MARMI-555679 format. One record per atom (N, C-alpha, C, O): residue in three letters; x, y, z. Coordinates in steps of 0.1 Angstrom, whole numbers, padded with zeros to 4 digits, always signed. Last residue first. Layout:
REM MARMI-555679
alaXYZ;...
REM end
This chain:
REM MARMI-555679
glu-0835+0465-0762;glu-0844+0473-0760;glu-0851+0483-0776;glu-0860+0491-0775;trp-0815+0449-0768;trp-0828+0443-0769;trp-0841+0454-0767;trp-0853+0452-0769;leu-0793+0461-0754;leu-0793+0459-0771;leu-0805+0452-0776;leu-0806+0450-0788;lys-0794+0464-0731;lys-0794+0477-0737;lys-0798+0473-0752;lys-0805+0480-0761;asp-0790+0437-0721;asp-0802+0444-0722;asp-0806+0456-0729;asp-0818+0458-0732;leu-0763+0439-0730;leu-0773+0430-0735;leu-0786+0433-0735;leu-0794+0432-0744;thr-0752+0457-0710;thr-0753+0457-0725;thr-0759+0451-0732;thr-0763+0457-0742;ser-0774+0459-0683;ser-0763+0455-0689;ser-0764+0456-0703;ser-0775+0457-0709;lys-0787+0488-0665;lys-0791+0477-0672;lys-0775+0470-0679;lys-0766+0477-0680;glu-0779+0497-0633;glu-0777+0500-0647;glu-0779+0486-0658;glu-0773+0476-0658;glu-0806+0509-0608;glu-0800+0496-0615;glu-0796+0498-0628;glu-0804+0502-0636;lys-0802+0538-0595;lys-0810+0529-0604;lys-0799+0519-0609;lys-0788+0521-0613;gln-0798+0543-0562;gln-0796+0543-0571;gln-0800+0535-0582;gln-0801+0523-0579;ile-0808+0563-0536;ile-0811+0550-0540;ile-0806+0550-0557;ile-0810+0560-0563;val-0792+0573-0503;val-0790+0576-0520;val-0792+0562-0526;val-0785+0552-0524;lys-0800+0585-0475;lys-0801+0575-0484;lys-0801+0579-0498;lys-0810+0586-0503;ile-0787+0602-0448;ile-0790+0603-0459;ile-0789+0588-0469;ile-0778+0582-0471;lys-0792+0606-0415;lys-0787+0596-0425;lys-0794+0599-0436;lys-0807+0598-0435;lys-0786+0637-0394;lys-0795+0629-0401;lys-0790+0618-0413;lys-0784+0623-0422;pro-0771+0646-0365;pro-0770+0644-0378;pro-0780+0634-0384;pro-0782+0623-0378;pro-0786+0663-0342;pro-0778+0650-0343;pro-0782+0651-0361;pro-0792+0655-0366;val-0778+0695-0328;val-0790+0689-0337;val-0783+0673-0343;val-0773+0675-0349;ser-0756+0706-0319;ser-0768+0707-0309;ser-0781+0697-0317;ser-0791+0692-0311;ala-0724+0698-0325;ala-0736+0703-0335;ala-0747+0695-0323;ala-0747+0684-0319;pro-0698+0712-0310;pro-0705+0698-0313;pro-0719+0704-0316;pro-0723+0715-0311;tyr-0678+0736-0323;tyr-0685+0733-0311;tyr-0691+0722-0317;tyr-0690+0721-0330;ile-0646+0753-0328;ile-0656+0745-0333;ile-0665+0739-0321;ile-0659+0738-0310;gly-0625+0768-0317;gly-0641+0778-0321;gly-0649+0767-0328;gly-0658+0771-0336;arg-0605+0760-0309;arg-0604+0764-0323;arg-0616+0769-0322;arg-0617+0778-0330;lys-0615+0752-0281;lys-0601+0760-0284;lys-0602+0763-0298;lys-0596+0774-0299;arg-0631+0732-0290;arg-0636+0740-0285;arg-0626+0753-0285;arg-0630+0764-0288;met-0616+0709-0295;met-0620+0716-0309;met-0628+0733-0303;met-0630+0742-0310;lys-0610+0702-0272;lys-0597+0707-0279;lys-0603+0713-0291;lys-0597+0721-0297;arg-0634+0691-0263;arg-0629+0702-0257;arg-0616+0706-0261;arg-0609+0713-0253;ala-0641+0671-0284;ala-0649+0684-0280;ala-0641+0695-0274;ala-0642+0707-0278;val-0621+0650-0279;val-0623+0657-0291;val-0630+0671-0291;val-0626+0681-0298;thr-0629+0646-0251;thr-0618+0651-0252;thr-0616+0658-0266;thr-0610+0669-0266;ser-0655+0635-0254;ser-0652+0649-0246;ser-0640+0654-0250;ser-0639+0666-0252;glu-0652+0611-0272;glu-0656+0625-0278;glu-0658+0636-0269;glu-0662+0647-0274;met-0617+0596-0271;met-0632+0599-0267;met-0637+0613-0271;met-0630+0623-0272;lys-0593+0592-0281;lys-0606+0592-0290;lys-0620+0596-0286;lys-0630+0599-0293;leu-0578+0601-0261;leu-0578+0609-0268;leu-0588+0606-0281;leu-0591+0614-0289;glu-0579+0574-0244;glu-0585+0590-0238;glu-0585+0601-0249;glu-0592+0611-0247;met-0572+0557-0263;met-0583+0557-0257;met-0588+0568-0255;met-0598+0573-0260;leu-0541+0569-0262;leu-0549+0569-0275;leu-0565+0567-0272;leu-0573+0575-0278;glu-0537+0562-0232;glu-0537+0577-0240;glu-0547+0576-0253;glu-0557+0582-0253;ser-0539+0530-0236;ser-0547+0541-0225;ser-0550+0556-0227;ser-0561+0562-0226;arg-0519+0529-0252;arg-0531+0524-0256;arg-0541+0534-0247;arg-0548+0543-0251;arg-0496+0537-0237;arg-0499+0544-0251;arg-0511+0540-0254;arg-0517+0548-0261;asp-0497+0521-0216;asp-0496+0532-0214;asp-0502+0539-0225;asp-0512+0546-0223;val-0494+0496-0230;val-0504+0497-0226;val-0507+0512-0219;val-0519+0516-0216;phe-0466+0499-0242;phe-0480+0497-0251;phe-0491+0499-0242;phe-0500+0506-0247;glu-0450+0501-0216;glu-0454+0511-0224;glu-0464+0511-0236;glu-0470+0522-0239;ser-0455+0477-0210;ser-0461+0485-0201;ser-0460+0498-0207;ser-0467+0507-0203;arg-0442+0461-0232;arg-0457+0458-0228;arg-0461+0469-0219;arg-0473+0471-0220;leu-0416+0472-0229;leu-0422+0472-0239;leu-0439+0472-0239;leu-0447+0480-0244;val-0408+0458-0201;val-0407+0472-0204;val-0415+0479-0217;val-0421+0490-0216;lys-0410+0431-0210;lys-0419+0436-0199;lys-0418+0453-0201;lys-0428+0459-0201;val-0393+0429-0229;val-0406+0426-0233;val-0414+0431-0224;val-0425+0437-0227;glu-0369+0435-0213;glu-0372+0442-0224;glu-0386+0441-0229;glu-0392+0451-0233;asn-0371+0412-0193;asn-0368+0424-0188;asn-0374+0438-0204;asn-0382+0448-0202;glu-0363+0391-0217;glu-0376+0391-0209;glu-0380+0403-0200;glu-0392+0405-0199;leu-0339+0400-0225;leu-0350+0396-0235;leu-0365+0399-0226;leu-0374+0407-0229;glu-0323+0394-0202;glu-0324+0408-0207;glu-0338+0407-0216;glu-0347+0415-0212;lys-0329+0367-0201;lys-0335+0376-0191;lys-0333+0392-0193;lys-0340+0400-0188;ile-0315+0358-0221;ile-0331+0356-0222;ile-0334+0363-0212;ile-0346+0366-0214;his-0288+0365-0215;his-0294+0373-0227;his-0311+0367-0229;his-0319+0373-0237;tyr-0286+0348-0193;tyr-0283+0359-0194;tyr-0291+0368-0201;tyr-0299+0377-0197;ile-0289+0322-0206;ile-0293+0328-0196;ile-0298+0340-0197;ile-0309+0343-0201;lys-0264+0326-0225;lys-0279+0324-0231;lys-0287+0329-0220;lys-0292+0340-0222;gln-0245+0325-0209;gln-0245+0337-0217;gln-0261+0337-0223;gln-0268+0347-0224;glu-0248+0298-0198;glu-0248+0309-0188;glu-0248+0324-0198;glu-0252+0334-0192;tyr-0241+0285-0221;tyr-0254+0282-0215;tyr-0256+0296-0205;tyr-0266+0303-0205;asn-0214+0292-0223;asn-0222+0292-0236;asn-0237+0293-0228;asn-0244+0303-0230;his-0203+0279-0199;his-0201+0293-0203;his-0211+0298-0212;his-0218+0308-0208;thr-0208+0252-0205;thr-0212+0259-0192;thr-0214+0272-0194;thr-0225+0277-0192;asn-0192+0248-0226;asn-0208+0247-0229;asn-0213+0254-0216;asn-0222+0262-0217;ala-0165+0252-0214;ala-0172+0262-0223;ala-0189+0260-0229;ala-0195+0268-0234;ile-0163+0233-0200;ile-0168+0243-0193;ile-0169+0259-0205;ile-0173+0271-0204;met-0166+0208-0214;met-0179+0215-0202;met-0177+0227-0198;met-0187+0233-0193;leu-0143+0211-0233;leu-0155+0213-0236;leu-0168+0215-0226;leu-0178+0222-0229;ile-0124+0212-0208;ile-0124+0222-0215;ile-0137+0225-0221;ile-0143+0236-0219;ala-0131+0183-0203;ala-0129+0194-0190;ala-0132+0208-0197;ala-0142+0214-0193;ile-0122+0167-0225;ile-0136+0168-0220;ile-0138+0181-0207;ile-0149+0187-0205;gly-0091+0176-0224;gly-0101+0184-0235;gly-0118+0180-0231;gly-0126+0189-0232;ile-0087+0162-0205;ile-0085+0178-0202;ile-0092+0180-0215;ile-0101+0189-0213;leu-0092+0137-0209;leu-0098+0140-0198;leu-0098+0158-0198;leu-0107+0165-0193;phe-0070+0133-0231;phe-0089+0132-0233;phe-0096+0138-0224;phe-0106+0145-0227;val-0048+0135-0216;val-0053+0146-0229;val-0067+0147-0232;val-0074+0157-0234;ile-0052+0115-0200;ile-0050+0126-0194;ile-0054+0135-0205;ile-0064+0143-0203;phe-0047+0093-0224;phe-0063+0097-0213;phe-0062+0105-0208;phe-0073+0110-0208;gly-0023+0101-0231;gly-0034+0100-0242;gly-0049+0101-0234;gly-0058+0107-0237;trp-0008+0094-0210;trp-0008+0107-0214;trp-0020+0107-0223;trp-0027+0117-0222;asn-0012+0062-0206;asn-0019+0072-0198;asn-0020+0087-0204;asn-0030+0093-0203;lys-0005+0054-0233;lys-0016+0055-0228;lys-0025+0060-0217;lys-0037+0062-0216;met+0022+0065-0225;met+0018+0069-0238;met+0004+0066-0234;met-0002+0076-0232;ser+0036+0048-0205;ser+0030+0060-0204;ser+0023+0067-0212;ser+0016+0076-0207;gly+0049+0024-0203;gly+0034+0024-0210;gly+0031+0036-0209;gly+0019+0037-0213;glu+0076+0031-0192;glu+0071+0029-0206;glu+0059+0029-0212;glu+0057+0033-0223;asp+0070+0062-0169;asp+0072+0048-0174;asp+0069+0044-0186;asp+0061+0051-0193;val+0061+0089-0166;val+0074+0084-0172;val+0076+0073-0175;val+0085+0071-0183;leu+0037+0085-0153;leu+0037+0094-0163;leu+0050+0092-0174;leu+0049+0095-0186;tyr+0036+0067-0133;tyr+0029+0063-0144;tyr+0029+0073-0154;tyr+0023+0071-0164;lys+0051+0082-0113;lys+0057+0074-0120;lys+0049+0068-0136;lys+0055+0065-0146;ala+0043+0103-0095;ala+0038+0103-0109;ala+0046+0095-0117;ala+0048+0098-0129;lys+0050+0101-0068;lys+0061+0105-0078;lys+0056+0107-0091;lys+0064+0111-0100;leu+0026+0095-0058;leu+0031+0109-0054;leu+0040+0113-0064;leu+0041+0124-0069;leu+0023+0067-0066;leu+0014+0079-0072;leu+0015+0093-0070;leu+0009+0102-0076;ser+0045+0057-0055;ser+0045+0057-0068;ser+0036+0068-0075;ser+0039+0076-0084;tyr+0033+0058-0028;tyr+0044+0067-0031;tyr+0049+0067-0046;tyr+0057+0076-0050;val+0010+0043-0031;val+0008+0059-0027;val+0022+0066-0033;val+0022+0075-0041;gly+0025+0018-0035;gly+0015+0021-0043;gly+0012+0039-0043;gly+0012+0046-0054;arg+0041+0015-0012;arg+0046+0014-0023;arg+0038+0020-0032;arg+0044+0028-0039;lys+0018+0012+0010;lys+0027+0023+0009;lys+0034+0028-0004;lys+0034+0040-0008;met+0007-0011+0001;met-0001+0002-0001;met+0010+0012-0001;met+0011+0020-0010;
REM end
C-alpha cells in the first residue's frame, strides 16, 4: 500500500514505458473538461440574454399599455370636443340625419341591345 501511494505521488505512471496510454487518457480528460467549461459558459450567456429580453418585453408591454390608454383617452368624444372648443368649433346641437341614396340599376349591355 505504501509503495502504491508513493509511486502515485512521484507520478511514475507518467514517465514509465507504458506512459503514452496514460498521457492520451489525461489529454482526453483535459479536452472533455475544456468542452464542459465552454458549454457551461455558453449556457450561462444564453440565460443572461434571455433574462435581458424578458425585461425588455416587460418594459415594452407596459409602454404599450400606457400608449393604448392615452389613445383611448384622446379618442373620447369629450376630449375631442374640448380640443375643438379651443379652435372655435363646437359640437352640433342637432343630431345628424342619415341620407339614403337610391341608385337605379344599370342595365347590362345585352339588355340595352334588346330594347
